[in-house]
C-alpha positions in Angstrom: 42.0 73.1 -34.5 44.2 71.9 -37.3 47.7 73.2 -38.4 47.9 73.9 -42.1 50.0 75.9 -44.5 47.3 76.5 -47.1 45.6 79.8 -47.9 42.8 80.5 -45.5 41.4 83.5 -47.3 37.6 83.4 -46.7 37.6 80.1 -44.9 36.8 79.9 -41.1 40.0 79.9 -39.2 40.9 79.3 -35.6 42.1 82.8 -34.8 41.6 86.1 -36.6 43.9 89.0 -35.5 43.2 92.6 -36.3 46.4 94.6 -36.5 50.1 93.4 -37.3 51.7 95.7 -34.7 53.8 94.5 -31.8 51.0 92.7 -29.9 49.4 91.2 -33.0 52.8 90.0 -34.2 53.5 88.3 -31.0 50.1 86.6 -31.0 50.3 85.5 -34.6 53.7 83.9 -34.1 52.9 82.1 -30.9 49.5 80.9 -31.9 50.6 79.7 -35.3 53.6 77.9 -33.8 51.1 76.1 -31.6 49.4 74.6 -34.6 46.4 77.1 -34.8 45.1 78.5 -38.1 45.7 82.2 -38.0 44.7 85.1 -40.2 45.9 88.6 -39.6 44.3 91.6 -41.2 46.4 94.8 -41.4 45.3 98.0 -42.9 48.7 99.1 -43.9 51.5 97.4 -45.9 54.7 95.4 -45.2 57.5 98.1 -44.9 60.4 98.3 -47.4 63.5 99.6 -45.9 64.3 101.2 -49.3 61.3 103.6 -48.7 62.7 104.8 -45.5 64.3 108.3 -46.0 67.2 108.2 -43.4 69.8 107.7 -46.2 68.7 110.7 -48.3 69.7 114.2 -47.8 66.1 115.4 -47.4 65.1 113.0 -44.7 64.4 115.7 -42.1 62.2 117.6 -44.5 60.1 114.5 -45.4 59.7 113.9 -41.6 57.5 117.0 -41.6 55.0 115.4 -43.9 55.3 112.0 -45.7 56.9 110.5 -42.5 55.2 112.5 -39.8 54.0 110.3 -36.8 50.7 112.2 -36.8 48.3 110.4 -39.2 46.3 113.7 -39.7 49.5 115.3 -41.0 50.9 112.2 -42.8 47.4 111.4 -44.5 48.5 108.3 -46.2 45.9 105.9 -47.9 46.3 103.5 -44.9 45.7 106.1 -42.3 42.3 107.2 -40.8 41.7 110.7 -39.5 41.3 111.5 -35.9 39.3 114.5 -34.6 41.6 116.1 -32.0 40.2 119.6 -31.5 39.4 118.6 -27.8 42.7 117.0 -27.0 45.9 118.7 -25.7 48.1 115.8 -26.9 48.0 114.6 -30.6 47.8 110.8 -30.8 50.6 109.4 -33.0 50.5 106.1 -34.8 51.5 104.2 -38.0 49.6 101.8 -40.0 51.7 98.9 -41.3 53.2 95.6 -40.5 55.2 96.3 -37.4 52.8 99.0 -36.3 53.8 102.2 -34.8 57.1 100.7 -33.8 58.3 101.4 -37.4 58.6 105.0 -36.2 59.6 104.4 -32.6 63.1 105.1 -31.1 63.6 101.5 -30.0 63.6 102.3 -26.2 63.2 99.1 -24.3 61.8 99.9 -20.8 59.6 97.2 -19.1 57.1 98.3 -16.5 58.5 98.2 -13.0 57.0 96.3 -10.1 55.2 99.3 -8.6 53.5 100.1 -11.9 51.3 97.0 -11.4 50.2 98.2 -7.9 49.5 102.0 -8.0 46.2 101.7 -6.1 47.8 99.8 -3.2 51.0 101.8 -3.1 49.8 105.4 -3.8 46.0 105.2 -3.9 45.8 106.2 -7.5 44.8 104.3 -10.7 44.0 100.5 -10.4 46.0 97.6 -9.4 46.6 95.1 -12.3 45.1 91.6 -12.0 48.8 90.2 -12.1 52.1 91.3 -11.1 55.6 92.2 -12.5 56.7 88.6 -11.5 53.9 87.0 -13.2 54.7 88.5 -16.6 58.6 88.4 -16.2 59.0 85.0 -17.9 57.1 86.3 -20.9 59.1 89.3 -21.1 62.4 87.4 -21.3 60.9 85.1 -23.9 59.9 88.1 -26.0 63.3 89.8 -25.5 65.0 86.6 -26.9 63.0 87.0 -30.1 63.2 90.9 -30.3 66.9 91.2 -29.7 67.9 93.7 -27.0 71.1 95.5 -26.6 72.0 97.0 -23.1 74.3 96.8 -20.1 72.9 94.0 -17.7 71.9 94.9 -14.2 70.0 98.3 -14.4 69.8 99.2 -10.7 66.2 100.5 -11.2 64.8 97.1 -11.7 64.8 94.0 -9.5 67.7 91.5 -10.3 66.9 89.3 -13.2 68.5 87.1 -15.9 70.2 89.5 -18.5 72.3 86.8 -20.2 70.6 87.1 -23.4 71.3 90.9 -23.9 73.6 91.9 -26.7 76.4 94.3 -25.9 75.1 97.8 -25.3 75.3 100.6 -27.9 77.8 103.4 -27.2 76.4 106.3 -25.2 78.5 108.7 -27.2 79.6 112.1 -26.2 76.1 113.0 -25.4 75.8 110.3 -22.8 79.2 111.0 -21.3 78.5 114.6 -20.8 75.1 114.0 -19.4 76.4 111.3 -16.9 78.9 113.7 -15.5 76.2 116.1 -14.4 74.1 113.2 -13.0 77.1 112.0 -11.0 77.7 115.3 -9.6 74.1 115.4 -8.3 74.1 111.8 -7.2 71.2 110.9 -9.4 70.4 107.6 -11.1 71.3 107.0 -14.7 71.8 103.9 -16.8 73.1 103.5 -20.4 70.2 103.2 -22.7 68.6 99.8 -23.3 67.4 99.3 -26.9 65.5 97.0 -29.2 68.4 97.8 -31.6 71.0 95.2 -32.4 74.6 95.8 -31.7 75.6 92.6 -33.6 73.6 90.4 -36.1 70.6 88.9 -34.5 67.5 87.2 -35.7 67.4 89.0 -39.0 68.8 92.3 -37.6 71.9 94.1 -38.6 74.2 96.0 -36.3 73.3 99.6 -35.6 75.5 102.1 -37.6 74.3 105.0 -35.4 72.9 107.0 -38.3 70.4 108.6 -35.9 67.4 108.3 -38.2 65.5 105.8 -36.0 62.1 107.7 -36.1 61.5 107.4 -39.8 62.2 103.7 -40.1 65.7 102.1 -39.9 67.3 102.0 -43.2 70.0 99.5 -42.0 67.5 96.9 -40.6 69.1 97.3 -37.1 66.0 98.5 -35.1 64.0 95.6 -34.0 60.5 95.7 -35.5 58.2 92.7 -36.0 58.1 92.7 -39.7 61.8 91.5 -39.3 61.8 89.5 -36.0 58.3 87.8 -35.9 56.5 87.7 -39.1 58.9 85.5 -41.0 58.6 82.9 -38.3 54.8 83.3 -38.1 54.4 82.9 -41.8 56.7 79.7 -41.8 54.4 78.4 -39.1 51.3 78.9 -41.4 49.9 82.3 -40.4 48.4 84.2 -43.2 49.1 88.0 -43.3 46.7 90.1 -45.5 47.7 93.6 -46.0 45.8 96.7 -47.1 42.7 95.3 -45.4 40.8 97.7 -43.2 38.4 96.1 -40.7 34.9 97.8 -40.7 32.9 95.8 -38.3 33.0 92.9 -35.9 30.1 90.4 -36.4 28.4 88.3 -33.7 26.5 85.1 -34.2 23.0 84.1 -32.8 24.7 83.0 -29.6 26.2 86.4 -29.0 29.7 85.2 -29.7 32.2 86.9 -32.2 32.0 85.1 -35.5 34.4 87.2 -37.6 34.7 90.6 -39.2 33.8 92.4 -42.3 36.8 94.1 -43.9 37.5 96.2 -47.0 40.3 95.0 -49.2 42.8 96.9 -51.3 40.3 96.9 -54.2 37.5 98.4 -52.0 35.6 95.2 -51.9 33.8 94.2 -48.7 34.8 90.8 -47.5 34.1 88.5 -44.5 36.6 86.5 -42.5 35.2 84.1 -39.9 37.0 82.6 -36.9 36.5 80.8 -33.6 38.5 83.6 -31.9 38.7 87.3 -32.8 41.7 89.2 -31.3 41.9 93.0 -31.5 45.4 94.5 -31.7 44.5 98.0 -33.2 46.0 100.2 -30.5 44.0 102.1 -27.7 42.3 104.4 -30.3 41.7 101.9 -33.2 40.4 99.0 -30.9 37.6 101.0 -29.1 36.8 102.7 -32.4 36.1 99.3 -34.0 34.2 98.1 -31.0 32.0 101.2 -30.8 31.4 101.1 -34.6 30.3 97.5 -34.2 27.4 98.3 -31.8 24.3 96.1 -32.0 20.9 96.0 -30.4 22.3 93.8 -27.6 25.4 96.0 -27.3 24.1 99.4 -28.1 27.0 101.3 -26.6 29.6 99.3 -28.4 30.7 95.6 -28.0 31.5 94.3 -24.6 30.7 97.7 -23.0 28.5 96.6 -20.1 30.8 98.4 -17.7 30.7 101.7 -19.8 34.5 101.6 -19.6 35.1 101.1 -23.4 36.9 104.2 -24.8 37.5 105.7 -21.3 40.7 106.2 -19.4 42.8 107.1 -22.4 46.5 107.6 -21.3 49.2 109.2 -23.6 52.1 110.1 -21.3 52.3 114.0 -21.0 55.8 115.0 -22.1 58.0 117.9 -21.5 61.6 118.5 -22.5 64.7 120.6 -21.6 67.2 121.3 -24.2 70.8 121.9 -22.9 73.4 123.6 -25.2 77.1 123.1 -24.6 80.2 124.9 -25.7 81.6 121.9 -27.5 80.8 119.5 -30.2 79.0 116.6 -28.8 78.2 115.0 -32.2 74.6 115.0 -31.1 73.3 114.1 -34.6 74.7 110.4 -34.0 72.3 107.6 -33.0 70.7 105.8 -31.6 68.2 108.5 -31.5 66.0 106.9 -28.9 68.2 107.7 -26.0 71.7 107.7 -24.7 70.9 107.4 -21.0 67.8 106.8 -19.0 67.1 107.8 -15.4 64.6 106.7 -12.9 65.6 109.0 -10.1 62.2 110.6 -9.9 60.1 107.6 -10.9 58.3 106.7 -7.7 55.9 108.7 -5.6 57.4 111.1 -3.1 54.5 112.8 -1.1 56.6 115.9 -0.4 56.6 116.8 -4.1 52.8 117.4 -4.2 51.8 114.9 -6.9 51.4 111.3 -7.3 53.8 108.9 -9.2 56.7 110.1 -11.3 58.6 110.3 -14.6 61.3 108.5 -16.6 63.9 110.7 -18.3 65.1 110.0 -21.8 68.5 111.7 -22.1 69.1 111.8 -25.9 70.8 113.4 -28.9 69.1 116.3 -30.7 69.3 114.9 -34.3 70.0 117.1 -37.4 69.4 120.7 -37.9 65.7 120.3 -38.1 65.3 117.5 -35.7 64.3 119.2 -32.5 62.2 121.6 -34.4 60.3 118.9 -36.0 59.6 116.9 -33.0 59.0 119.5 -30.3 58.1 122.7 -32.0 59.9 125.8 -33.2 60.7 127.4 -29.9 63.3 124.8 -28.9 65.9 125.7 -31.7 65.4 129.4 -31.6 64.3 131.9 -29.0 60.6 132.8 -28.7 59.9 135.8 -30.9 56.7 137.4 -31.9 57.9 137.6 -35.5 58.3 134.1 -37.0 60.7 135.6 -39.5 63.1 136.3 -36.7 63.0 132.7 -35.9 63.2 131.2 -39.3 64.7 133.9 -41.4 67.9 135.9 -40.6 68.3 134.3 -37.2 68.1 130.7 -38.4 71.6 130.3 -39.9 73.2 131.7 -36.9 71.2 129.6 -34.5 72.1 126.4 -36.4 75.8 127.2 -36.5 75.8 127.9 -32.8 73.8 124.9 -31.7 74.0 122.1 -34.3 75.8 119.1 -32.8 76.1 120.7 -29.4 72.7 119.8 -27.6 71.5 117.3 -25.1 67.6 116.7 -24.9 66.3 115.7 -21.6 62.9 114.2 -22.4 60.5 113.9 -19.4 57.8 111.2 -19.8 55.3 111.4 -17.0 53.0 108.8 -15.7 49.5 109.5 -17.0 46.8 108.6 -14.5 43.6 107.0 -15.8 40.6 109.5 -16.0 37.2 108.5 -17.2 36.7 111.8 -19.1 39.9 111.2 -21.2 38.3 109.1 -23.9 37.8 107.9 -27.5 34.4 108.3 -29.0 33.1 108.1 -32.6 33.0 111.4 -34.4 29.6 112.5 -35.5 30.7 113.8 -39.0 34.2 112.6 -39.8 34.8 109.4 -41.5 37.8 107.6 -43.2 38.1 107.0 -46.9 35.8 104.0 -46.7 33.1 105.8 -44.8 33.9 104.2 -41.3 33.2 106.7 -38.5 36.5 108.3 -37.4 37.5 108.4 -33.7 37.4 111.5 -31.7 40.0 112.0 -28.9 38.9 114.0 -25.9 41.9 114.5 -23.6 43.1 116.9 -21.1 46.4 117.0 -19.2 45.5 116.7 -15.4 46.7 118.9 -12.6 48.7 115.9 -11.3 50.5 115.7 -14.6 51.1 119.4 -14.8 52.8 119.4 -11.3 54.8 116.4 -12.2 56.2 117.9 -15.3 57.0 121.3 -13.6 58.9 119.4 -11.0 60.9 117.3 -13.4 61.6 120.2 -15.7 63.3 122.1 -12.8 65.3 119.0 -12.1 66.4 118.5 -15.7 67.6 122.1 -15.8 69.7 121.2 -12.7 71.1 118.3 -14.5 71.9 120.2 -17.7 73.6 122.9 -15.8 75.6 120.5 -13.7 76.9 119.1 -17.0 78.1 122.4 -18.0 75.3 123.7 -20.3 75.7 127.3 -21.5 72.0 127.6 -22.4 68.9 125.7 -21.4 65.4 125.9 -23.1 62.4 124.5 -21.7 59.1 123.2 -23.3 56.7 122.8 -20.3 54.4 120.3 -22.2 54.6 119.1 -25.9 51.6 118.4 -27.9 52.8 116.0 -30.6 53.9 113.3 -28.2 51.0 110.9 -28.2 53.2 107.9 -29.2 52.0 105.8 -26.3 48.2 104.9 -26.5 46.9 103.1 -23.5 44.0 102.3 -21.4 40.7 102.5 -23.3 39.5 98.9 -22.5 40.8 98.2 -19.1 41.4 94.7 -17.8 40.1 93.5 -14.4 38.4 90.9 -12.5 35.0 92.7 -12.2 32.9 92.7 -15.4 31.0 95.7 -13.9 34.0 97.9 -13.8 36.3 96.5 -16.6 36.2 95.4 -20.3 38.4 92.3 -20.3 39.7 89.8 -17.8 43.5 89.4 -17.2 43.9 87.2 -20.3 42.4 89.9 -22.7 39.0 88.0 -23.1 36.1 90.5 -23.0 33.7 89.8 -20.2 30.6 90.1 -22.3 31.9 88.2 -25.4 34.3 85.6 -24.3 35.7 84.8 -27.7 36.5 88.4 -28.4 40.0 89.3 -27.1 41.9 92.4 -26.8 45.7 91.9 -26.7 47.0 95.5 -27.2 47.6 98.4 -24.6 43.9 99.2 -24.6 43.7 96.8 -21.7 46.4 98.4 -19.6 44.9 99.7 -16.1 47.6 102.1 -15.7 50.2 103.7 -17.9 53.5 103.6 -15.9 56.0 106.3 -17.0 58.1 104.1 -19.4 57.9 103.3 -23.0 55.3 100.5 -23.2 56.3 98.3 -26.2 58.3 95.8 -24.0 55.2 95.2 -21.7 52.7 95.2 -24.6 54.6 92.5 -26.2 55.2 90.6 -23.0 51.5 90.7 -22.0 50.3 89.7 -25.5 52.8 86.7 -25.1 51.3 85.7 -21.8 47.7 86.1 -23.1 48.4 84.1 -26.3 49.7 81.3 -24.0 46.4 81.2 -22.2 44.5 81.0 -25.5 46.6 78.0 -26.5 45.9 76.4 -23.0 42.2 76.7 -23.5 41.9 76.0 -27.2 39.8 72.9 -26.6 37.2 74.9 -24.7 37.1 77.4 -27.7 36.5 74.5 -30.1 33.4 73.5 -28.3 31.7 76.8 -28.4 
């Protein structure tokens, strides 16, 4: 495998990556820097910070359509439709270099040790084929590229080397008020840890706390891989081709992946061959592509001997409590992701009547439309049968009474894997290129309902302990499918899993999956940190075994 800086378009390369989001970016950078020829196909474009709406007066309005995280609502050229009529959570994603992280809040919350051993500890889910300790060196390596700001020593985690962290971002009045209540109750909290720069770092600018994180960072402070990874990957020789939608994975006569068919920006069908094909298209897009690439030898989708492809979709059921206070908390100020986090109710307690737990994201409420846009109309105004009462004459008074005075307690519950929560191909719906669209079939489990109900009650306690004069509850929010996990589970047994621990599919050993599709469990934390750390570890294994790949 030769290192080269020439264009590889159309020529066979060492590695082809589908998707330039967090996992694909990590893999491209690491593999290219190891001297492998890499092409990455991305169906979106390279983001331009000048397009992000956060500096414009109308930014909250365009968040309802042009920058909505639901591709069915946003409906851009690069998006594909998703059939969700049988799903109680809407999957959220973004097509572009940097992936859905372009629209994330920058929470940085690695999985905890127990998250890798839920079967052993709690008799639910599956144990991972490796441990927290196994992936920790890769996590720290990724953090040094990403740029993390935070207070070292979070007591929810084992002791580790935090010397590379940038200083934490201010917790603001929101964090201080919430912390007072948590202290009264004796519950864990920690200042938010962010993939957001507090000082210049690896192409990032310091955060100015504009609070518009969820529609792209206009300041270039939020860490996304278009800033932190792709410049290095391209300097190392990786080729990044945008506006390229992959339609099919092709196999050779020996049953190995030989490359893909993709559709370029002009609608032309092209081929790209490679010794190794890596899928990083998220836990909806990856099984969709593998199912759409079915062959006579793989009639139920590629690498699906186990019948687990597309199954066990996890999306983190989410509830929220809004506390309103009788003072100005400046709760439009950022970072929007969170001011504090709490792991007080993270681990299983049998007395609660459910397994596993939740992470709390204690966060500001944003601008006048912020909570309404993210969590539905009933948060900002009382529930009325007449929508005019909510949005008409009552709306100005509601805004004046509540704007800047809120704390949002977001409850992110661990989602247990269930075979019937799945991604399939829709029989009728296609994208603009005629490729079958995915259909998501998902129901929130009874365990999740009990988990959310318990944590909602505790969040109300926390808000009231901080002095809230009003509390409003949303028991479970539909538009919260930011975290897509689990549809091509990794494991040691080819009969019960799709890939091994290194992301190689059991049935097609040069077809890899390095995104969160392979996650056996979901944890209750934001997954980006672990997605990138696991991809870093798996890419390292591909480098170690590159000579074996050459001889196939």
